[in-house]
C-alpha positions, 0 to 999 in steps of 0.5 A: 121778754119775760123780764119783770119790774118792781111795782110799788104801792104805798098804803095809808091805813086809816084805822089799823085796829079795825076789822078787815074788809075796810073800803079802799080808795086807790089814787092815780097820780098825774104827770105823766111822770108823777109818783104815787108816793108824792101824794103824801106830801099833799096830804093836808091840801085836800087829800085828807078830806078825799080819803076820809073813812078809807084805806088809801093805796098810792101806786107808783106808775111804772117808771116812777117812784119805787116802781123801777123809776126811769130818770135822767139828770135834768137837761140830759134826757137825750144823753141817757136815752141809750141806757133805757131805749130797749125798755121804753116800749114796755113803759106805757099807759096800757101796761101801767093800767094792767099793773093797777088791775093786777095789783088791785085784784091781789089786794082785794082778794087778800082783804076780803073783797071790800068796796073799792074806789079809784080816783084819777087826777090829771094824767091819772084820769087818762090812766084810769080810762085805760084801766077801765079797758083792761080791768078784769073786775068792776070797781065800786065807783070811780072819780076823774078830777082835772080831766085829761080826756082820752081823745083831747088831752094833748100837749100841743094844746097845753099853751092854748089851755093856759091862754084860755084860762088866763083870759077868763080870769082877766074877764072875771076881774073886769066883771068884779067891782072889787077888781076893775075899780083899780084900773081908773075907768078902763079894764084889766083886759084893755090894760093887758092889751095895751101892755102886750101891744107895747112889747110887740112894738119893742117898747117896755111899759116898765123898764128895769123890772126884768120883764124885758120881752113878751116871753117873760111877760107870758111866763109871769102872767101864767104863774097866777093861773096855777092855784086858787090863792094866786089868782088875784096876783094877775091883775095886781101885776098888770096894774103895777106894770102900767103904773110903773112907780118907783115902788111898783118897779121894786115890787115887780123886781121881787115878784119876777125873782120869786116866780121866775127864779125861785130859790131852791125849795126845801126837800119835801117831807116825802120823796117825789121820785118823779120819772121824767123819762117815763113822762116824756116817753108817754107824752111823745108816744101818745099824748103829744099831738091833737087828732086833727083830721087834716093832720091825721093825728100828726103834730101841728107844723112849726109854721102853724104853731108859731102863728098860734103862739104869737097870738097867745097872751099867756104861755109858759111853753116854748112849743117850737123847742118841744116840737124839735124834741118830739122829732128826736124822741123814740116813740112806742106804737099806739095800741087799740085803746088809744084815743078811745073812751072806755065802756063804763056801764054799771060803774058810777063816775063822778067828774070834777073840773075847774072852769079856771083850769089852766092844764086840762080844759073844762070842755074835756070834762064835759065831753068825758061825762057826756059820752059815758054810759055809766051813772055819772055826776059832773061838777064844774067849779067856777074859780078852780084851777088844776085840780079841784081837790087842791083848789076849792077851799071853803070858809071851813078850810076844807076842800069842797071837791074832795068832800063831794067825791068822798060822799059820792064814794061813801054812797057807792056812787048813788048820791053826792053831798053838794052842801059845800058849794054854798061855802066856796070862797070867791077870788079875793080881789080885795086882798083881805084873806090871811093867805092872800096877805101872806102871798102878797108879802112873799111876792111883793115884799113885807108890808106890801098890799095887793094893789100897791100904792095909789097915785104913784108917779110913773118913772119914765 
């Protein structure tokens, strides 16, 4: 009681010499557990387009960044829980929403009440929904990108979302002549079914690659789902697995090393400072289990969960071990705002999501836009993973989703410039784009092509 925390906001001023009253955009980071300051390391990947013409404010969610970060050494969350257990009930989404409300009102007052806009990405959109419940003012307009819907965004649905995205991508390959032609009269879907059937019977379609069992296969197959540029890698890896020439095996060995055992990344230009403890605190307290009527909001039982996981083709999550952690982790009480969509009358809203989103399902974005009573604009990008601002490249090299949100904000929520939709890049099944060639060289080795050698003899 009566304790305080430090709350940190990073400001990026577009034109320090301009007059006061400049319009502001506040960016709410995802996670849960991501820090606002980590946006700075992504600035060239879409956020330049998003924030054009605005002063940008990047709040660190309480428990992350420089806002009294709660962090435990990797792998020792439970060992250090005793240190923070007494404060965890105060590090909630609702309290983080109050932080933003208070901070924005202070800054807006000092800056002469300029037009103000809020962008929430992934968990940031969940956080934004909670803010709209508690805010004591109305923002000029808001945006939800890669929507974590207040009523459906639950961790126990994450693996299902990955599987749905993977199956859609495989079907997209089957529908493209540039992709399916490499599968010699069959399809990518049929090839994957055959590979999975072999693993389930104890066989290995390509021994010696390091892909020794179904869990490792699933992890490999999830990798291409996370970024637009990595999508062609999925069918290309499947083709190598079933063809299994000496060169295929060599290239798969390298791909496994790069994707599942990557070397330590160089330090980012700006500190990420995530809060893994605050992430788990929120996840287990209010974002873990789907609100199934038959379960009364409780977690999916282990037996049901195992059956669900066994049916998946794509998954990077060991949900049975996570279920054990959920049972052990302390949880704060859900408040009156949990599982509810905030009233938004008079607040223009733009919702963007990828049809290929592996983290937040497209249906959540549709529902989020449908149930609001605000002016709203819904845009679904057919080839975009999570989130669209970082995964909707155009022929001009810009981010289409970012440009659209930026135009929506500049019009104060009245119109959206959608001209960039005509310049969206399609999935590069031919492997012709420079960025695809760079990725192929990184994953399969220098000199490799996307689809590898044709007609190589299979090693038995």
